[in-house]
C-alpha positions as CSV (number, residue, x, y, z in Angstrom):
1,M,-38.3,44.3,-17.5
2,T,-35.1,41.8,-17.9
3,T,-35.6,38.0,-18.0
4,P,-33.2,36.3,-15.5
5,Q,-30.8,34.1,-17.9
6,P,-30.4,31.0,-16.1
7,V,-27.6,29.6,-14.9
8,P,-25.5,27.1,-16.6
9,A,-24.1,23.8,-15.2
10,P,-21.1,24.2,-14.1
11,T,-18.1,21.7,-15.8
12,L,-16.3,18.6,-14.8
13,G,-13.6,21.0,-14.2
14,K,-15.0,23.9,-12.1
15,K,-16.3,20.7,-10.3
16,L,-13.0,18.8,-9.7
17,V,-11.5,22.4,-9.2
18,A,-14.2,22.7,-6.2
19,E,-13.6,19.1,-4.9
20,A,-10.1,19.5,-4.6
21,T,-10.3,23.3,-2.8
22,G,-12.5,21.8,-0.4
23,T,-10.9,19.2,0.8
24,F,-7.7,21.4,1.2
25,I,-9.9,23.0,3.3
26,L,-10.8,20.3,5.3
27,V,-7.5,18.8,5.4
28,F,-5.9,21.9,6.4
29,G,-8.2,22.7,8.8
30,V,-8.8,20.0,10.9
31,V,-5.1,18.3,10.5
32,G,-3.9,22.0,11.1
33,T,-5.4,22.0,14.3
34,A,-4.1,18.5,15.2
35,L,-0.7,19.6,14.8
36,L,-0.8,23.0,15.7
37,A,-3.3,23.7,18.1
38,A,-4.6,20.3,19.8
39,S,-1.6,19.8,22.2
40,F,-0.3,23.3,22.1
41,H,2.9,24.0,24.6
42,S,2.1,20.4,25.7
43,G,-1.5,21.7,27.3
44,D,1.0,24.5,29.3
45,G,-1.3,27.6,30.6
46,G,-4.7,25.8,29.3
47,L,-4.3,27.0,25.8
48,N,-4.2,23.8,23.6
49,V,-7.6,22.5,22.0
50,G,-7.9,18.6,23.0
51,F,-9.7,16.2,21.2
52,L,-13.0,18.7,21.6
53,G,-11.0,21.4,19.3
54,V,-10.0,18.8,16.8
55,A,-13.7,17.1,15.9
56,L,-15.0,20.9,16.3
57,A,-12.6,21.6,13.7
58,L,-13.4,18.9,11.3
59,G,-17.3,19.9,11.8
60,L,-16.7,23.3,10.8
61,S,-14.5,22.7,8.1
62,V,-17.1,20.6,6.2
63,V,-19.5,23.2,6.8
64,V,-17.8,26.1,5.4
65,A,-16.5,24.2,2.3
66,A,-19.6,22.7,1.5
67,F,-21.5,25.9,1.7
68,A,-19.2,27.5,-0.5
69,F,-19.0,24.9,-3.4
70,A,-21.9,22.3,-2.6
71,A,-23.5,24.1,-6.0
72,T,-21.2,23.7,-7.6
73,S,-19.8,20.2,-7.2
74,G,-21.9,18.4,-4.3
75,A,-19.0,18.7,-2.2
76,H,-17.8,15.5,-1.6
77,F,-14.5,16.3,-0.1
78,N,-14.0,12.6,0.3
79,P,-13.5,9.4,-1.7
80,A,-15.6,7.6,0.5
81,V,-18.7,10.0,0.0
82,T,-18.1,9.5,-3.4
83,L,-18.1,6.0,-3.5
84,G,-21.3,5.8,-1.2
85,L,-22.8,8.1,-3.3
86,A,-22.5,6.5,-6.1
87,I,-23.4,2.9,-5.0
88,A,-26.3,4.5,-3.7
89,G,-27.3,5.8,-7.3
90,R,-26.9,9.6,-6.6
91,F,-23.7,9.9,-8.4
92,H,-22.3,9.2,-12.3
93,W,-19.8,6.5,-11.8
94,R,-18.3,8.4,-14.5
95,H,-17.1,10.9,-12.8
96,A,-15.6,9.4,-9.2
97,P,-12.0,8.8,-10.1
98,A,-11.6,12.1,-11.3
99,Y,-13.9,13.4,-7.9
100,M,-11.4,10.9,-6.1
101,L,-8.0,12.4,-7.6
102,A,-9.4,16.0,-7.4
103,Q,-9.7,15.4,-3.5
104,V,-6.3,13.5,-3.0
105,V,-4.9,16.3,-4.6
106,G,-6.5,18.8,-2.3
107,G,-5.2,17.0,0.7
108,I,-2.6,16.9,-0.6
109,A,-2.0,20.4,-1.1
110,A,-3.1,20.9,2.3
111,S,-0.7,18.6,4.3
112,S,2.4,19.7,2.0
113,V,1.1,23.6,3.6
114,L,1.0,22.5,6.4
115,A,4.1,21.1,6.7
116,A,6.1,23.9,5.5
117,I,4.6,25.8,8.0
118,A,5.4,23.3,11.1
119,A,9.3,23.9,9.7
120,G,9.4,27.6,10.8
121,G,8.3,26.2,14.3
122,P,10.9,26.1,17.2
123,D,13.4,23.2,18.3
124,G,12.9,21.2,15.4
125,F,8.5,21.1,15.2
126,L,8.7,19.6,12.0
127,G,10.6,16.5,12.7
128,T,9.2,16.2,16.0
129,A,5.3,16.1,14.1
130,R,6.7,13.8,11.9
131,K,8.4,11.4,14.4
132,S,4.5,11.4,15.6
133,G,2.9,10.4,12.6
134,F,1.5,13.7,11.7
135,A,-1.5,13.6,12.7
136,S,-2.1,9.9,10.6
137,T,-4.5,7.6,11.7
138,G,-4.1,3.7,12.6
139,W,-3.7,1.8,15.5
140,G,-1.2,1.1,17.8
141,A,1.7,3.8,18.0
142,L,-0.7,6.1,15.7
143,S,-3.6,5.2,18.1
144,P,-4.2,7.9,21.2
145,G,-5.8,5.4,23.3
146,G,-3.3,2.7,22.3
147,F,-6.2,1.0,20.3
148,D,-5.2,-2.1,18.4
149,L,-6.1,-3.0,14.8
150,V,-9.4,-4.5,15.1
151,S,-10.7,-1.5,17.3
152,A,-9.4,1.1,14.6
153,L,-11.0,-1.2,11.8
154,L,-14.3,-1.1,13.6
155,I,-14.6,2.1,14.6
156,E,-13.7,4.1,10.5
157,I,-15.9,1.4,9.6
158,V,-19.4,2.2,11.7
159,A,-18.4,5.9,11.9
160,T,-17.6,6.3,8.2
161,G,-21.2,4.3,7.3
162,V,-23.3,6.8,10.0
163,F,-21.8,9.9,8.2
164,V,-21.9,8.9,4.5
165,G,-26.1,7.5,5.6
166,V,-26.8,10.6,7.4
167,I,-25.5,12.2,3.9
168,L,-27.9,10.3,2.1
169,R,-30.5,11.2,4.3
170,V,-30.6,15.2,4.8
171,T,-29.5,15.8,0.9
172,A,-32.4,13.8,-0.1
173,A,-35.1,15.5,-1.9
174,D,-37.4,15.3,1.6
175,G,-33.7,15.7,3.9
176,A,-32.5,18.6,5.4
177,G,-32.3,21.6,2.3
178,A,-30.5,24.3,3.0
179,F,-29.9,23.2,6.4
180,A,-27.7,19.9,5.2
181,P,-24.4,21.1,5.7
182,L,-24.7,21.6,9.0
183,A,-26.3,18.6,9.7
184,I,-23.4,16.9,8.3
185,G,-20.7,19.3,9.5
186,L,-22.3,18.1,13.2
187,T,-22.9,14.4,12.2
188,L,-18.8,14.1,11.6
189,T,-18.0,16.7,15.4
190,L,-20.0,13.5,16.6
191,I,-17.9,10.9,15.3
192,A,-15.0,12.4,15.8
193,L,-15.2,12.8,19.5
194,V,-16.0,8.7,19.0
195,A,-13.2,8.0,16.7
196,I,-9.8,10.1,17.4
197,P,-9.1,8.3,20.7
198,V,-9.6,5.1,18.9
199,S,-7.7,5.7,15.3
200,N,-7.4,9.1,15.4
201,G,-10.6,9.8,13.4
202,S,-10.0,9.9,9.5
203,F,-13.3,8.6,7.9
204,N,-12.0,10.0,4.8
205,P,-8.7,7.9,2.4
206,A,-8.0,11.6,1.1
207,R,-7.5,12.9,4.3
208,S,-5.8,10.1,5.8
209,I,-3.2,9.8,2.3
210,A,-2.2,13.6,3.1
211,T,-1.2,12.9,6.4
212,A,0.6,9.1,5.9
213,I,3.0,11.1,3.3
214,W,4.5,13.1,6.2
215,G,4.1,10.7,8.9
216,G,6.8,8.2,7.9
217,E,7.3,4.8,8.0
218,T,4.8,4.3,10.5
219,A,1.9,6.0,8.7
220,L,2.4,4.7,5.3
221,A,2.4,1.3,6.7
222,Q,-0.9,1.7,8.2
223,L,-2.5,3.5,5.8
224,W,-4.1,0.7,3.9
225,L,-6.4,0.7,7.0
226,S,-7.6,4.2,6.8
227,I,-8.3,3.5,2.8
228,V,-10.2,0.4,3.2
229,A,-12.0,0.9,6.0
230,P,-14.0,4.4,5.5
231,L,-14.4,2.9,2.1
232,A,-16.0,-0.2,3.3
233,G,-18.2,1.8,5.3
234,A,-19.2,3.7,2.6
235,A,-19.9,1.2,0.4
236,L,-22.2,-0.3,3.2
237,A,-23.9,3.0,3.8
238,G,-24.7,3.7,0.2
239,A,-25.8,-0.1,-0.4
240,L,-28.2,-0.3,2.6
241,F,-29.9,3.6,1.2
242,R,-30.3,2.0,-1.9
243,I,-32.3,-1.4,-1.0
244,F,-34.5,0.6,1.5
245,S,-34.9,3.9,0.1
246,P,-38.2,4.1,-1.5
247,V,-37.9,6.6,-3.9
248,L,-34.2,7.8,-6.0
249,T,-34.2,11.3,-6.8
250,P,-32.2,11.9,-9.8
251,Q,-32.5,15.4,-9.4
252,H,-30.1,15.2,-6.6
253,S,-27.3,13.4,-8.5
254,N,-24.8,15.3,-8.2
255,H,-24.8,15.5,-5.0
């Protein structure tokens, strides 16, 4: 009887490809839904999916990508998640910059593909999408509900903190196990339902960078918020987890 051979640990290169691919799936899913389906034909015929559809697309994208790549890279797909895990002692700091870069590259690739698709739309579809911010996050003109800077800042910090806190808990040794991707995706859907009317719901600097490069001057000018606020929320969650978690679990350090 042949003894099963141990599966070699994935190389850093494979992890980075997984992070870029997973972030591509996330951005393609949620931004594609926001641009192409959320306000389809301005709602005529009831074919648009609205805020609920975008929130579900975000959660589903993460669930799909996490099940596909968690065993390879830990399924971060978000610089804020990488930062939070590193601060919590659950990820190696030396790999964090490379992970973050891979995530940004994957996000930009996805938004660029979506821009190419939008270029084939009717009546200057791409131009209209860019004028409206290309699903970018922010305040004022970029807030679906017209909320101000402080509201957008608070929602992004708090929502990202909750999201990263859930990730840290469900991926712990005594966490949700194989159901962790589902718990993470449902959490993301929940916070998106709250945040989309306020800031358009980012929680992810890679996703924000990916849309801002196509979203015009206002999106680029407000990009700092969608980078700083999620990172701050994630850092807070990571610090609190490290302080209050009774046992750090080195066996999960790659998550």
